[in-house]
Phi, psi and omega in degrees: 000143177253121177257130178246105183253130189211160168241136181226111182286316184238008178101346181293318181290323176298318178297316179298319177299317179295318178296317178300313178299328179293342177277352180267128186255312190252000181247143174292141180236135177241123176266126184234115177274121184296340178286344180235024185293136182242173176300322178297322177295317178300321178293323176297318178299319180295329182271343186296150172280327183225140170237121176257132183254133180221137178199151172288158173261119178243130174052040175077019182206168178295143181298143184303324180300324178282325178299324176299316176302315180302313179297322180291346180275004189300327177296323178290326177296312184295332177262358182052043181299326184263007181302139177071006170282154172283151179218157174201172183215160178211149181211161179219146177213170183291322185253158183303316174278293175058011181056033182294333180301325180298323178293317178295323177296316178302316180294319182290324175294318176304313178298318179298320178297329177276000180078022184273164180252117187277137176244122180260188180280147178227017183263120188291334175063232190305340178289344175256124187304326183275001182230043184300332183258000180270133180044045184295344179271355179065042180270124182250335182286334180184197182267124175244139175224158176248130182296139180283144174291338178277104186291344173284329181274317181072310181232127181295163185303315181297316178290327176297315178297318179298320179299314179296320178295322178294320175300318178296321178298317179298319179298317177299317181297316182294322178294322180290319187268348182296133178276123180296146177299142180297137179264133185245000000 
């Protein structure tokens, strides 16, 4: 199971989480909003094969709502409950740079502290003529998006496509790294 845990201040990150989940075809996906996280959600995170972390980048850093989730995971950290799970991250900001890399770095360090294995982006984007709008920001550590000025759209078409492709990449990674059940 792929768990997508996120904080969304204005709805852009929630939209990005949904788009990312839409790229997954054969694996169950659970979307978990940290503002409404329950004990059952924490248990889902503990059982997941992959946990994807998502938050907007505010003022050059991860949004406080997601940082609270990170702090609340400390019991799982001390017991290394999430060790050896796959992890990845995604963020959105108003501007193309928006200092989004700092948020992805925070998420990847957080995953490393939990003993997780990080999966980054692999889509070449603008260097391939047929993918001019895919990963146009050249983000390799994770998924970066720029919030759309069109509030009905929330995420522009290129970033939406990149999100679905990143979801598909995560699905391939979980299938590759999943340990088959012991045969008896």
